N, CA, C and O of each residue as an XYZ file, in Angstrom:
352
protein
N     -65.531    101.898   -122.914
C     -66.191    103.184   -122.980
C     -66.976    103.267   -124.284
O     -66.526    102.809   -125.334
N     -68.147    103.859   -124.188
C     -68.939    104.100   -125.398
C     -68.175    105.058   -126.299
O     -67.456    105.925   -125.803
N     -68.319    104.917   -127.614
C     -67.580    105.815   -128.516
C     -68.325    107.124   -128.761
O     -67.875    107.964   -129.540
N     -69.479    107.298   -128.086
C     -70.247    108.540   -128.171
C     -70.784    108.865   -126.786
O     -71.017    107.976   -125.968
N     -70.974    110.155   -126.539
C     -71.602    110.579   -125.289
C     -72.360    111.872   -125.531
O     -72.003    112.670   -126.397
N     -73.400    112.059   -124.759
C     -74.186    113.282   -124.831
C     -73.968    114.044   -123.533
O     -74.065    113.474   -122.447
N     -73.676    115.321   -123.647
C     -73.373    116.144   -122.491
C     -74.231    117.393   -122.497
O     -74.876    117.714   -123.496
N     -74.234    118.092   -121.377
C     -74.815    119.426   -121.312
C     -73.658    120.399   -121.540
O     -72.651    120.358   -120.834
N     -73.813    121.260   -122.519
C     -72.803    122.267   -122.842
C     -72.738    123.276   -121.705
O     -73.730    123.942   -121.410
N     -71.579    123.394   -121.064
C     -71.422    124.296   -119.927
C     -71.630    125.760   -120.297
O     -72.000    126.569   -119.447
N     -71.396    126.098   -121.546
C     -71.495    127.497   -121.957
C     -72.936    127.962   -122.161
O     -73.283    129.085   -121.798
N     -73.779    127.096   -122.745
C     -75.132    127.552   -123.056
C     -76.241    126.651   -122.509
O     -77.420    126.936   -122.714
N     -75.881    125.579   -121.823
C     -76.886    124.699   -121.249
C     -77.559    123.776   -122.241
O     -78.458    123.023   -121.867
N     -77.142    123.817   -123.515
C     -77.712    122.946   -124.535
C     -77.101    121.559   -124.488
O     -76.096    121.340   -123.813
N     -77.700    120.632   -125.197
C     -77.171    119.274   -125.296
C     -76.179    119.204   -126.443
O     -76.332    119.893   -127.451
N     -75.157    118.364   -126.285
C     -74.138    118.222   -127.307
C     -73.728    116.760   -127.427
O     -73.807    116.000   -126.462
N     -73.293    116.378   -128.619
C     -72.798    115.029   -128.910
C     -71.285    115.087   -129.013
O     -70.727    115.943   -129.699
N     -70.623    114.155   -128.316
C     -69.173    113.999   -128.407
C     -68.911    112.642   -129.037
O     -69.521    111.648   -128.643
N     -68.012    112.589   -130.010
C     -67.637    111.342   -130.663
C     -66.160    111.098   -130.357
O     -65.318    111.961   -130.602
N     -65.856    109.923   -129.825
C     -64.480    109.592   -129.449
C     -63.538    109.792   -130.628
O     -63.819    109.364   -131.748
N     -62.421    110.448   -130.358
C     -61.416    110.691   -131.376
C     -61.604    112.000   -132.121
O     -60.702    112.440   -132.834
N     -62.759    112.627   -131.969
C     -63.028    113.901   -132.645
C     -62.901    115.049   -131.650
O     -63.352    114.934   -130.510
N     -62.294    116.150   -132.070
C     -62.215    117.299   -131.174
C     -63.558    118.025   -131.113
O     -64.302    118.040   -132.093
N     -63.862    118.616   -129.982
C     -65.078    119.403   -129.853
C     -66.337    118.560   -129.824
O     -66.291    117.372   -129.501
N     -67.472    119.179   -130.164
C     -68.759    118.499   -130.097
C     -69.754    119.128   -131.068
O     -69.509    120.196   -131.629
N     -70.878    118.444   -131.254
C     -71.968    118.936   -132.098
C     -73.162    119.263   -131.216
O     -73.541    118.458   -130.365
N     -73.750    120.414   -131.403
C     -74.924    120.808   -130.626
C     -76.158    120.059   -131.133
O     -76.347    119.899   -132.339
N     -76.994    119.603   -130.195
C     -78.194    118.831   -130.530
C     -79.427    119.417   -129.857
O     -79.331    120.155   -128.877
N     -80.574    119.075   -130.400
C     -81.866    119.367   -129.798
C     -82.020    118.472   -128.562
O     -81.638    117.302   -128.599
N     -82.576    119.013   -127.463
C     -82.727    118.265   -126.211
C     -83.528    116.979   -126.393
O     -83.156    115.938   -125.852
N     -84.614    117.042   -127.143
C     -85.468    115.858   -127.312
C     -84.731    114.756   -128.063
O     -84.788    113.589   -127.676
N     -84.039    115.126   -129.135
C     -83.259    114.149   -129.897
C     -82.142    113.574   -129.038
O     -81.903    112.366   -129.060
N     -81.464    114.416   -128.290
C     -80.367    113.958   -127.439
C     -80.867    112.962   -126.395
O     -80.202    111.961   -126.128
N     -82.020    113.225   -125.807
C     -82.573    112.319   -124.794
C     -82.883    110.948   -125.395
O     -82.614    109.923   -124.769
N     -83.451    110.925   -126.609
C     -83.739    109.655   -127.286
C     -82.456    108.880   -127.548
O     -82.374    107.685   -127.262
N     -81.459    109.563   -128.090
C     -80.198    108.908   -128.433
C     -79.422    108.483   -127.186
O     -78.775    107.436   -127.183
N     -79.486    109.284   -126.142
C     -78.799    108.992   -124.895
C     -79.277    107.669   -124.311
O     -78.475    106.887   -123.802
N     -80.581    107.418   -124.382
C     -81.144    106.174   -123.875
C     -80.582    104.967   -124.622
O     -80.361    103.917   -124.019
N     -80.352    105.104   -125.916
C     -79.828    103.997   -126.721
C     -78.364    103.702   -126.403
O     -77.950    102.543   -126.397
N     -77.585    104.744   -126.140
C     -76.152    104.552   -125.864
C     -75.927    103.981   -124.474
O     -75.148    103.042   -124.305
N     -76.599    104.534   -123.485
C     -76.473    104.041   -122.119
C     -75.107    104.273   -121.500
O     -74.640    103.436   -120.727
N     -74.454    105.377   -121.815
C     -73.145    105.677   -121.241
C     -73.268    105.973   -119.752
O     -74.239    106.588   -119.312
N     -72.289    105.536   -118.989
C     -72.263    105.826   -117.554
C     -71.818    107.264   -117.328
O     -71.241    107.869   -118.231
N     -72.069    107.830   -116.145
C     -71.570    109.177   -115.850
C     -70.045    109.289   -115.993
O     -69.541    110.324   -116.428
N     -69.318    108.241   -115.633
C     -67.863    108.253   -115.785
C     -67.476    108.317   -117.261
O     -66.544    109.036   -117.622
N     -68.173    107.583   -118.111
C     -67.900    107.608   -119.546
C     -68.223    108.959   -120.158
O     -67.500    109.444   -121.028
N     -69.315    109.567   -119.700
C     -69.695    110.881   -120.217
C     -68.638    111.919   -119.842
O     -68.224    112.713   -120.686
N     -68.203    111.915   -118.585
C     -67.195    112.882   -118.153
C     -65.873    112.659   -118.885
O     -65.220    113.624   -119.283
N     -65.472    111.404   -119.067
C     -64.232    111.100   -119.791
C     -64.322    111.571   -121.239
O     -63.356    112.111   -121.777
N     -65.469    111.371   -121.865
C     -65.651    111.819   -123.253
C     -65.586    113.340   -123.337
O     -64.986    113.896   -124.257
N     -66.200    113.996   -122.380
C     -66.183    115.459   -122.361
C     -64.744    115.967   -122.248
O     -64.340    116.862   -122.990
N     -63.986    115.406   -121.337
C     -62.592    115.835   -121.151
C     -61.738    115.463   -122.358
O     -60.889    116.249   -122.778
N     -61.952    114.275   -122.919
C     -61.195    113.854   -124.095
C     -61.414    114.763   -125.280
O     -60.485    115.039   -126.039
N     -62.655    115.234   -125.444
C     -62.944    116.114   -126.577
C     -62.277    117.478   -126.414
O     -62.005    118.161   -127.401
N     -62.016    117.871   -125.174
C     -61.402    119.179   -124.928
C     -59.883    119.121   -124.836
O     -59.200    120.024   -125.319
N     -59.346    118.071   -124.222
C     -57.919    118.031   -123.912
C     -57.129    116.966   -124.665
O     -55.904    116.906   -124.557
N     -57.827    116.126   -125.427
C     -57.155    115.079   -126.200
C     -57.525    113.703   -125.686
O     -57.607    113.473   -124.480
N     -57.748    112.795   -126.619
C     -58.214    111.450   -126.274
C     -57.119    110.574   -125.692
O     -57.396    109.483   -125.194
N     -55.867    111.044   -125.751
C     -54.761    110.280   -125.187
C     -54.409    110.736   -123.766
O     -53.447    110.237   -123.182
N     -55.168    111.666   -123.211
C     -54.917    112.189   -121.870
C     -55.599    111.318   -120.810
O     -56.620    110.692   -121.094
N     -55.049    111.271   -119.595
C     -55.678    110.491   -118.518
C     -57.114    110.910   -118.244
O     -57.930    110.091   -117.821
N     -57.425    112.172   -118.481
C     -58.789    112.645   -118.216
C     -59.805    112.058   -119.191
O     -61.009    112.185   -118.965
N     -59.352    111.421   -120.269
C     -60.252    110.800   -121.242
C     -60.519    109.329   -120.922
O     -61.184    108.634   -121.692
N     -60.006    108.860   -119.797
C     -60.171    107.464   -119.399
C     -61.242    107.364   -118.312
O     -61.062    107.926   -117.231
N     -62.347    106.667   -118.567
C     -63.415    106.556   -117.569
C     -62.948    105.910   -116.261
O     -63.585    106.098   -115.224
N     -61.858    105.162   -116.293
C     -61.343    104.534   -115.074
C     -60.865    105.577   -114.067
O     -60.690    105.266   -112.889
N     -60.656    106.799   -114.519
C     -60.193    107.868   -113.634
C     -61.341    108.653   -112.998
O     -61.132    109.737   -112.454
N     -62.555    108.098   -113.071
C     -63.737    108.739   -112.489
C     -64.504    107.729   -111.649
O     -64.475    106.526   -111.911
N     -65.189    108.239   -110.636
C     -66.047    107.374   -109.829
C     -67.291    107.013   -110.650
O     -67.485    107.516   -111.757
N     -68.115    106.146   -110.098
C     -69.329    105.722   -110.806
C     -70.260    106.879   -111.133
O     -71.016    106.818   -112.102
N     -70.207    107.940   -110.322
C     -71.093    109.076   -110.578
C     -70.416    110.184   -111.383
O     -70.954    111.287   -111.485
N     -69.239    109.903   -111.956
C     -68.591    110.845   -112.856
C     -67.696    111.877   -112.196
O     -67.289    112.843   -112.843
N     -67.382    111.692   -110.923
C     -66.486    112.608   -110.220
C     -65.058    112.097   -110.368
O     -64.798    110.902   -110.227
N     -64.141    113.007   -110.650
C     -62.755    112.592   -110.884
C     -62.166    111.920   -109.663
O     -62.525    112.235   -108.529
N     -61.261    110.993   -109.905
C     -60.498    110.356   -108.851
C     -59.336    111.295   -108.567
O     -58.624    111.700   -109.486
N     -59.144    111.636   -107.320
C     -58.087    112.600   -106.993
C     -56.719    112.059   -107.377
O     -56.472    110.853   -107.354
N     -55.840    112.984   -107.728
C     -54.469    112.606   -107.984
C     -54.010    112.720   -109.412
O     -52.802    112.792   -109.637
N     -54.893    112.742   -110.404
C     -54.372    112.816   -111.760
C     -54.562    114.177   -112.404
O     -54.201    114.360   -113.567
N     -55.121    115.137   -111.674
C     -55.222    116.514   -112.163
C     -54.198    117.373   -111.455
O     -53.850    117.122   -110.301
N     -53.727    118.367   -112.137
C     -52.743    119.284   -111.582
C     -53.334    120.127   -110.459
O     -52.818    120.126   -109.341
N     -54.417    120.849   -110.754
C     -54.967    121.746   -109.751
C     -56.279    121.258   -109.143
O     -56.777    121.858   -108.191
N     -56.839    120.183   -109.679
C     -58.069    119.632   -109.132
C     -59.301    120.477   -109.405
O     -60.348    120.241   -108.803
N     -59.203    121.454   -110.295
C     -60.338    122.315   -110.582
C     -60.695    122.284   -112.058
O     -59.820    122.194   -112.919
N     -61.969    122.357   -112.339
C     -62.484    122.546   -113.705
C     -62.100    121.453   -114.686
O     -62.208    121.666   -115.893
N     -61.660    120.302   -114.227
C     -61.338    119.215   -115.143
C     -60.107    119.432   -115.976
O     -59.947    118.779   -117.007
N     -59.231    120.322   -115.572
C     -58.027    120.572   -116.364
C     -56.970    119.530   -116.047
O     -56.657    119.306   -114.878
N     -56.415    118.887   -117.068
C     -55.404    117.863   -116.821
C     -54.075    118.490   -116.412
O     -53.823    119.670   -116.655
N     -53.247    117.686   -115.796
C     -51.897    118.133   -115.393
C     -51.051    118.412   -116.604
O     -49.889    118.797   -116.470
């Protein structure tokens, strides 16, 4: 997994940078994020895992890209309620 990922902030629609091992994220300008995103080349599964890891902890199953399909959709079975990316 890449140690960085760029996501769309669900709260405000802005771009954000997530760094593995760090809680939360840093808000970025869309143009800068697009340039940096191209250099990293993270897969959708890696981006989703990074997003969940930054919110719920990097040691949680939701922070592992192996628990997502190629398009970043969770693999059923490792979430408690199956909604909103909340881990069991």
